[in-house]
C-alpha positions in Angstrom: 6.3 47.2 1.1 8.5 47.5 -1.9 9.8 44.1 -3.1 13.4 44.0 -4.2 14.3 40.8 -6.1 17.6 42.3 -7.0 18.9 41.7 -3.5 19.3 38.0 -4.5 21.5 39.1 -7.5 23.7 41.5 -5.5 27.0 39.5 -5.7 28.5 36.4 -7.3 28.4 34.7 -3.9 24.7 35.4 -3.4 23.8 34.4 -6.9 25.7 31.1 -6.4 23.8 30.4 -3.2 20.3 30.9 -4.7 21.0 29.4 -8.1 18.4 26.7 -8.8 20.1 25.0 -11.7 23.6 23.7 -11.7 25.8 22.6 -14.6 28.9 20.5 -14.1 31.2 18.3 -16.2 29.5 15.4 -14.5 26.3 16.1 -16.5 28.1 15.9 -19.9 28.7 13.3 -22.6 31.2 13.9 -25.4 30.2 12.5 -28.8 33.2 11.3 -30.8 33.6 10.1 -34.4 36.0 7.2 -35.1 37.6 6.1 -38.4 40.1 3.5 -39.5 43.8 4.3 -39.2 45.9 6.2 -36.7 45.3 9.7 -38.0 42.4 12.1 -38.1 40.2 13.9 -40.7 38.9 17.3 -39.9 35.1 17.9 -40.1 34.7 21.1 -42.0 31.3 22.1 -40.5 32.3 21.3 -36.9 35.5 23.3 -36.1 37.5 21.5 -33.4 36.1 18.1 -34.2 37.5 15.4 -36.5 37.0 11.7 -37.4 39.6 10.1 -35.2 41.7 6.9 -35.6 41.5 4.7 -32.5 44.7 5.9 -30.8 43.6 9.5 -31.2 40.1 8.6 -30.0 41.6 7.1 -26.8 43.6 10.3 -26.3 40.6 12.6 -26.8 38.4 10.5 -24.5 41.2 10.6 -21.9 41.3 14.4 -22.1 37.6 14.6 -21.5 37.7 12.1 -18.7 40.6 14.0 -17.0 38.4 17.1 -17.0 35.6 15.3 -15.3 33.4 14.3 -18.3 32.3 10.8 -17.3 31.1 9.5 -20.7 31.7 9.4 -24.4 29.2 8.5 -27.2 30.8 6.8 -30.2 29.8 7.0 -33.9 31.8 5.1 -36.6 32.6 6.5 -40.0 32.9 3.5 -42.3 34.2 3.4 -45.8 31.6 2.7 -48.5 33.0 -0.8 -49.3 31.8 -2.0 -45.8 28.2 -0.7 -46.2 25.4 -2.8 -47.5 21.5 -2.7 -47.4 21.3 -4.5 -44.1 24.3 -3.1 -42.3 26.1 -6.4 -41.9 29.3 -4.8 -40.6 27.4 -3.6 -37.5 27.7 -7.0 -35.8 31.3 -7.8 -36.8 33.1 -8.4 -33.6 36.3 -7.0 -35.1 34.5 -4.1 -36.7 35.6 -0.5 -36.2 33.1 0.4 -33.4 33.8 -2.8 -31.4 37.5 -2.3 -31.6 37.1 1.3 -30.5 35.0 0.2 -27.5 37.6 -2.4 -26.4 40.5 0.1 -26.8 38.6 2.7 -24.6 37.7 0.2 -21.9 41.3 -1.1 -21.8 42.8 2.4 -21.5 40.1 4.0 -19.4 38.1 1.3 -17.5 36.0 3.8 -15.5 34.9 5.8 -18.6 31.3 5.2 -19.5 31.2 4.2 -23.2 27.9 4.8 -25.0 27.3 3.2 -28.4 24.9 4.2 -31.1 22.4 1.5 -32.3 21.1 2.4 -35.8 21.8 1.2 -39.3 22.6 4.5 -41.0 26.4 4.4 -40.4 26.5 0.9 -41.9 23.8 1.1 -44.5 24.4 1.7 -48.2 21.0 3.4 -48.2 21.8 5.8 -45.4 18.7 5.0 -43.5 18.3 3.9 -39.9 16.3 0.9 -40.9 16.2 -1.7 -43.7 14.8 -0.2 -47.0 12.5 -2.6 -48.9 10.6 -1.4 -51.9 11.2 2.2 -51.0 9.8 1.7 -47.5 11.6 1.4 -44.2 10.6 -2.0 -42.9 10.3 -1.7 -39.1 10.0 -5.4 -38.2 12.8 -6.6 -40.5 15.1 -4.0 -38.8 14.4 -5.0 -35.2 16.5 -8.3 -35.0 19.4 -6.5 -36.7 19.3 -3.7 -34.1 19.1 -6.3 -31.3 22.1 -8.2 -32.7 24.0 -4.9 -33.1 23.4 -4.0 -29.4 24.6 -7.5 -28.3 27.8 -7.1 -30.3 28.4 -3.7 -28.7 27.8 -5.1 -25.3 30.2 -8.0 -25.9 32.9 -5.4 -26.8 32.4 -3.7 -23.5 29.8 -1.0 -24.1 28.2 0.3 -20.9 25.2 1.9 -22.5 23.6 1.1 -25.9 21.7 4.0 -27.4 19.1 3.1 -30.1 18.7 6.3 -32.2 16.8 4.7 -35.1 13.2 5.4 -34.0 11.8 2.0 -35.0 8.8 0.9 -33.1 9.5 -1.8 -30.6 13.3 -1.6 -30.8 13.8 -0.9 -27.0 12.0 -4.1 -26.1 13.8 -6.1 -28.8 17.2 -4.8 -27.6 16.5 -5.3 -23.9 15.4 -8.9 -24.4 18.4 -9.7 -26.6 20.8 -8.2 -24.1 19.2 -10.1 -21.2 19.2 -13.4 -23.1 22.9 -12.9 -23.9 23.8 -12.2 -20.3 24.1 -8.4 -20.4 21.4 -7.5 -18.0 23.6 -4.7 -16.5 24.0 -2.9 -19.8 21.9 0.2 -19.9 19.6 1.2 -22.8 19.4 5.0 -23.6 16.5 5.3 -25.9 16.4 8.3 -28.3 12.7 8.5 -27.2 11.8 11.7 -28.9 14.1 12.2 -31.9 12.8 14.7 -34.4 13.2 14.9 -38.2 15.3 18.0 -37.7 17.3 20.2 -40.0 19.9 20.6 -37.3 21.7 17.3 -38.0 23.6 18.5 -41.2 27.2 18.6 -39.8 26.7 15.2 -38.2 25.7 13.6 -41.5 28.7 15.2 -43.1 30.9 13.7 -40.4 29.6 10.2 -41.0 28.6 10.5 -44.6 25.3 9.0 -43.4 22.7 11.1 -45.2 19.9 9.1 -46.9 20.8 8.2 -50.5 17.2 8.8 -51.4 14.1 10.1 -49.5 14.2 11.3 -46.0 13.7 10.1 -42.4 10.2 11.7 -41.8 8.4 8.3 -41.7 10.2 7.3 -38.6 11.7 10.4 -36.9 9.1 12.7 -35.2 7.4 15.6 -36.8 8.9 18.9 -35.4 5.3 20.2 -35.1 4.3 17.6 -32.5 4.8 17.5 -28.8 2.0 15.4 -27.3 3.3 12.4 -29.4 6.3 12.3 -27.1 4.1 11.2 -24.2 3.2 8.0 -26.2 6.9 7.4 -27.0 7.8 7.9 -23.3 5.2 5.4 -22.1 6.2 2.8 -24.7 9.9 3.0 -24.1 9.5 2.9 -20.3 7.3 -0.2 -20.7 9.9 -1.9 -23.0 12.7 -1.4 -20.5 14.6 1.8 -21.3 16.9 3.1 -18.6 17.3 6.7 -20.0 15.2 8.7 -22.3 16.6 11.1 -24.9 15.2 14.2 -26.5 17.0 15.3 -29.7 17.7 18.1 -30.8 18.2 20.2 -27.7 17.5 23.9 -27.6 14.8 24.1 -30.2 13.0 21.4 -28.2 13.4 22.6 -24.6 9.6 22.5 -24.3 9.7 18.8 -25.1 12.5 18.2 -22.6 10.3 19.8 -19.9 7.3 17.7 -20.9 9.4 14.5 -20.8 10.9 15.4 -17.5 7.5 16.0 -15.9 6.2 12.7 -17.4 8.8 10.2 -16.2 10.9 9.2 -13.2 13.7 8.0 -15.5 16.8 10.0 -16.2 16.3 12.4 -19.2 19.1 13.2 -21.7 19.2 16.0 -24.2 21.4 16.1 -27.3 23.0 19.5 -28.0 23.4 18.5 -31.7 25.9 19.2 -34.3 23.9 22.1 -35.9 23.6 23.8 -32.6 27.3 23.5 -31.9 28.2 24.6 -35.5 26.0 27.7 -35.3 27.8 28.9 -32.1 31.2 28.3 -33.7 30.3 30.1 -36.9 28.8 33.1 -35.1 31.8 33.3 -32.8 34.3 33.1 -35.7 32.5 36.1 -37.2 32.7 38.0 -33.9 29.0 38.0 -33.4 28.9 36.4 -30.0 31.1 35.0 -27.2 31.4 31.3 -27.8 32.4 30.4 -24.2 29.6 32.3 -22.6 26.9 31.1 -25.1 28.0 27.5 -24.9 27.6 27.4 -21.1 24.3 29.3 -21.4 23.0 26.8 -24.0 24.0 23.8 -21.8 22.5 25.4 -18.7 19.3 26.0 -20.6 19.0 22.2 -21.3 19.6 21.5 -17.7 17.0 24.1 -16.7 14.5 22.5 -19.0 15.0 19.2 -17.2 17.8 17.3 -18.7 19.9 15.2 -16.3 22.4 14.3 -19.0 23.6 16.5 -21.9 25.3 15.2 -25.0 27.4 18.0 -26.4 30.3 18.5 -28.9 31.3 21.3 -26.6 31.8 19.0 -23.6 35.6 19.5 -23.3 35.3 23.2 -23.8 32.5 23.5 -21.2 34.4 21.3 -18.7 37.4 23.6 -19.0 35.3 26.7 -18.5 33.5 25.2 -15.5 36.9 24.7 -13.8 37.7 28.4 -13.8 
């Protein structure tokens, strides 16, 4: 008997009924950059995105939330005068990030606010950990990250997201949160974060590139995949609530491996370079941005991501409403 798989593709209605992967605004997180002041500063390499003053940040988060995007992830752009080798500003209760969290939770109580835990936005060295004698000192960094997470929780963060890739940081953060009375605050670990070339626009947005050296001694080697299983096992044991793979599309195989290796929710980060490539190609008339954005996000869901961080979250949410 002749098989005809095309029968299941015969109409939009049939395709919808048999579709095995769904994408909705409820799966998305919108990353946002915040700066001092009331205005905004365009990010050249990320068309449509800017560093936002707190009032504009609240407006943009409200726009996303109104379209069904349940969460935002915050990244502070600090002036150089506030940066030092140990990121002291990161725990300032009246610092930029903490004020941003309070403003968002006051204006949008149901919005899920995710905060980044890493030193690079605050460090005069531009690294995710403390630089001592040209070496990132893992164990000196841990108590700083733990204090940073507590300061973010005190401001009202729902989820703290260590992106630094220091060994043992999930356990240190979980213990510090619990001891401070924040046992309900979630930890989203950037479990498998690669030393990728796709982060360029993000580093422009925050001016957070390393002043010397690179991040290859703590972020993962792009050639490796089995190493992720070790990171998953460790972060689960230390108390992570979500596990993140970053970047997204170039690491779809890693997302699938992590999905098959854990019962925890898996997040994927459709990073700044991936978003910028789509924008640049669309501006040159080489592809349809809307179609390719949705296809990219759907790919991450198909690979196994429950949660997708994307700079295209608002655009995708609008398209999904059609």
